[in-house]
N, C-alpha and C positions, 0 to 999 in steps of 0.2 A: 389649380393651375391647369392650363390647357396643354394639349400635345399637338404635334403637327399631324393633321389628319389627311389622308388621301382624298382628293376631290374628284367627284364625278362630273367634271366640266365637259360640256359638249360645244362643238362649233356651230356655225349657222346652219349647217346641213344636218345637224342632229347626230353627227359622229363624235367619237371620243377625241379629245385633243391629244397632243403628243405627251410622252412621259415627262418631258422637260417642263411643260406647262403645269402638269400635276404637281411636280416637285416645287415649282414656283409658287403655286397656290398654297401649298402647305407651309412654305417658308414665310409667305406674306401673313398667313393667319397666325403663325407662331410669333413673329416679330411684332405684329400689331399689338399683341397682349404683353409681351415681355420686354421689347426694346424697339419702339417704333423708329428710332433714329437709324436703325440698321436696314430699313426697307430699301433705301436707294442702292445699297451694296449687294442686293440679292442677285442681280444679273451677273455681276462680276464673279460672285461665288459660284453660280451655276456653270459659268464658263470654265472656271478653275477646276471644278470637280465634275466636268462633263464625263459621263459614263460611270461615275461613282457617286451619284447623288444621294443614295441611301447612307453612305458613309458620312457625307456632309450633314445630313439630318441628324444622325446619331451624335456626331460631334457637337452640333448646336445644342442638343438636349443635355449632353454631359456638361457643357460649359455653363448652362443656366440651371443645372441640377433639377431638371424636369424629366420624369420618367416617360419613356416612349412605349405605350402599350398597344400601338397600332402596327408598327413595322413587324416584318417577319423576324428580325433580329432585335429583340428588346434588350438594350444594353444600358446599364448604369453602373455607378461606382461599387455597388454591393452585389447585385445579382445579374447574371447574364443568361440569355437563352442558350440551351444545350450545355450549361455548366452544372456540375453536381451541387445540389443544395443540401447542406447538412441539417437544415431545419425541416425540410419536407421529405428528406430521404428519397428524392426522386429527381428525374431529369426534367428540365424545362423551366420556363419563366416562373418566377415566384411573385405572385400578386399579393396585395395586402390581406385579402380574405384567406388565401392559402396560408400565409404566414401566421395569422391569428389561430386558425384551426390546428396547424402543425404545432404551434407553441402550446396550446391547450392540451393537445394529445400527449406531447412529451412531458409536460408537467404532471399529467395524470399517470403516465408510466413511471416517472420518478417517484411520485407519491406512493404508488403501489409497491415499488421496490423497497422504499424506506419502511413502509408498514410491514412488509414481509421480514426484513432484517430485524425490525423491532420485535416481532413475534418470536422469531428464532432466538434472539438474545434473551428475551424474557423467559422463554421456556428453559433455556440453559441455566439461567439464574435460579429459577424455581427448583430445577433438578438438583443443582448443587446445594441449595439450602436444605433440601430433604436429606441428601447424602450426608451433609455436615451434621445435621441433627442426629442422625443414626450413629455417626462416628463418635460424637460427644457422649451419647447415651452408652455406647459400648465402652468408651474410655472410663466412664464413671463406675462401671461394674467391675473393672479390673483392680486387683489389690495393689496398693501403693508400693509395697516392698518386694513383691514377687512379679514374675512374668514381665521383667523390664524390657525384654526384646519385643514382646507383644505391645506394650505401652508405647514404645518408641515407634513401632510400625504405624499405630493408629495416629500418633501425634504428627508424624510425617505426612500422613494422608490428609490431615486437617490443615496443616500449615502450607503444604506444597501440593495442592490438588492438580491432577492432570487436566481438569476442566479449565484451569487458568494458564495452561501452557507449560507446566513444569515437566521436564522429561527425565530428570535425575534428582534424587533426594537421598540424603544419608544423615546419620547421626553418630556422634561419639562423645562420651563423657558429658552429656547434657547439652551439647551444641548440635543444632540441627541446621542443615544446609540444603538449599534447593537451587536448581539451575534450569533455565529455560532453553539454553543452547550453549554449545561450546565448539571451539576450533582448536585442533592440535597442530602447532607449527613444527615442533621438534620433540622427539621422544627418544632417549637413549637409555639402555639398561644393560648392565653386565653383572653376571653373578657366577658364583662357584658353589658346588654342592658336594658335601662329603657325607657318606652314609656308612653306618655300621648296623648291626642287628638291633642295637638299643640306643643308637645315638645318630642324630642328623644335624649337620651344621650348614647353614645357608648364609653366605656373605654376598651382598649385592651393593651396587652403587649406580647412579644414573642422573639424568637431567631431563627436565620438562620445561617446555615453553609453549604457552597457549593463551587462548582468550575465552573468557566465560561471559555469557550474556544473561541478563535477568537474574542476578545473584541475590538470594535472600538468606539471611542468617537469623535464627531464633535461639534464645537461651531458655533452658528449662527452669522451672521454679527452683530457687535455692542456689542458683549459679550467678556469677557476675558477668556472664556473657551478654553483651548488649545486642539488642535487636537492630539489624541493619539491612539496607536494601540498596543495591547498586545496579545501574544500567549495564555497566561493563567493567570487567576486571581483567587486566593483563598480568600474567604470572610468568616469571622466569626463575626457576629454582633448581638446585642440585641437592641430592639426597643420598643417603647410604643406610644400610641396615646390617644387623648381625643377629641371626636367629639360631637358637639352640633348642632342638626338640629331643625330649627323652621319652623312651618307651616305658610305660607303667605296666608292670606285669599283672598287678592285682586288678587294674581296670581294663586291661587289654586295649590300651589306647595311647596316643601321643599327647604330651603336654609341653607347653612352652616354659623353658627355664628363664623366668622373668629376671632373676637376679643377675644373670650373666648374658642376657640378650638386650639388644637395642632394636626395638621394632622398626622405627623409622626416625632418622635424624636428618634434619635439613641443615646442610653445611653452608648454603647460600640461598638467599631468596630476595627477589625484587618484585613488588606488586604496585600496580598503578590503577587507581579507581577512577571511573567516570560516572557521571550521573549523580543523583541525590543520595545523601546519607541520612539515615533516620535512626535515632536511638529509641 
């Protein structure tokens, strides 16, 4: 497609013609190629846009979807002179050659960034595999019926690694729990404490309302605890407890009177799960 070109037309005396004649020549050249039927209307258009002929030429280019690469103001539907271009990251008209080079440049930058992310991710996976192998070897050396707290510590590190985003992990009675994030909406706690030289009684009750993200539950061998994983768990519960501690003279320490104590009892609980559940 052609564009309306400025003409270097001279009169009989060798001087330049008026700007109106220059604009007329450009319009004639344009309409000759794109719509010859409009040539008779050129004079009326020039009179209508007298003093603003460049705007007329731009309007004609837009109407026929032809890019004007000659005028000082190169305007079309997608790119404008002096408009910021996100493809070239610079000011000014965006020509096809510039578009192609800018596109190739940004594809190269994107490919470089993706390759860097892949290298970092691969290195993280390799480090975690080495750590996991060391933990499994350490777990195999521990006796099965002794050092249970040490075994639980290693199991938690294997099942809920910090490398995978777990910020909290715990275990009780063969059940292991890991969390990636949590939000506390409400926490209430009231307690009373009675102390003597050989006797301590703690009575407490409270309520908790919160949200846990990235919840994972694992059951140890020999238990009936199912393996589960949830994206989100909303919890609203009320609890109470009654602890009795007795001082043992022979051991010089305090022990919990399990027969007369209630460590933690949940009087009410509501839980809502979101995400997938896997046994």
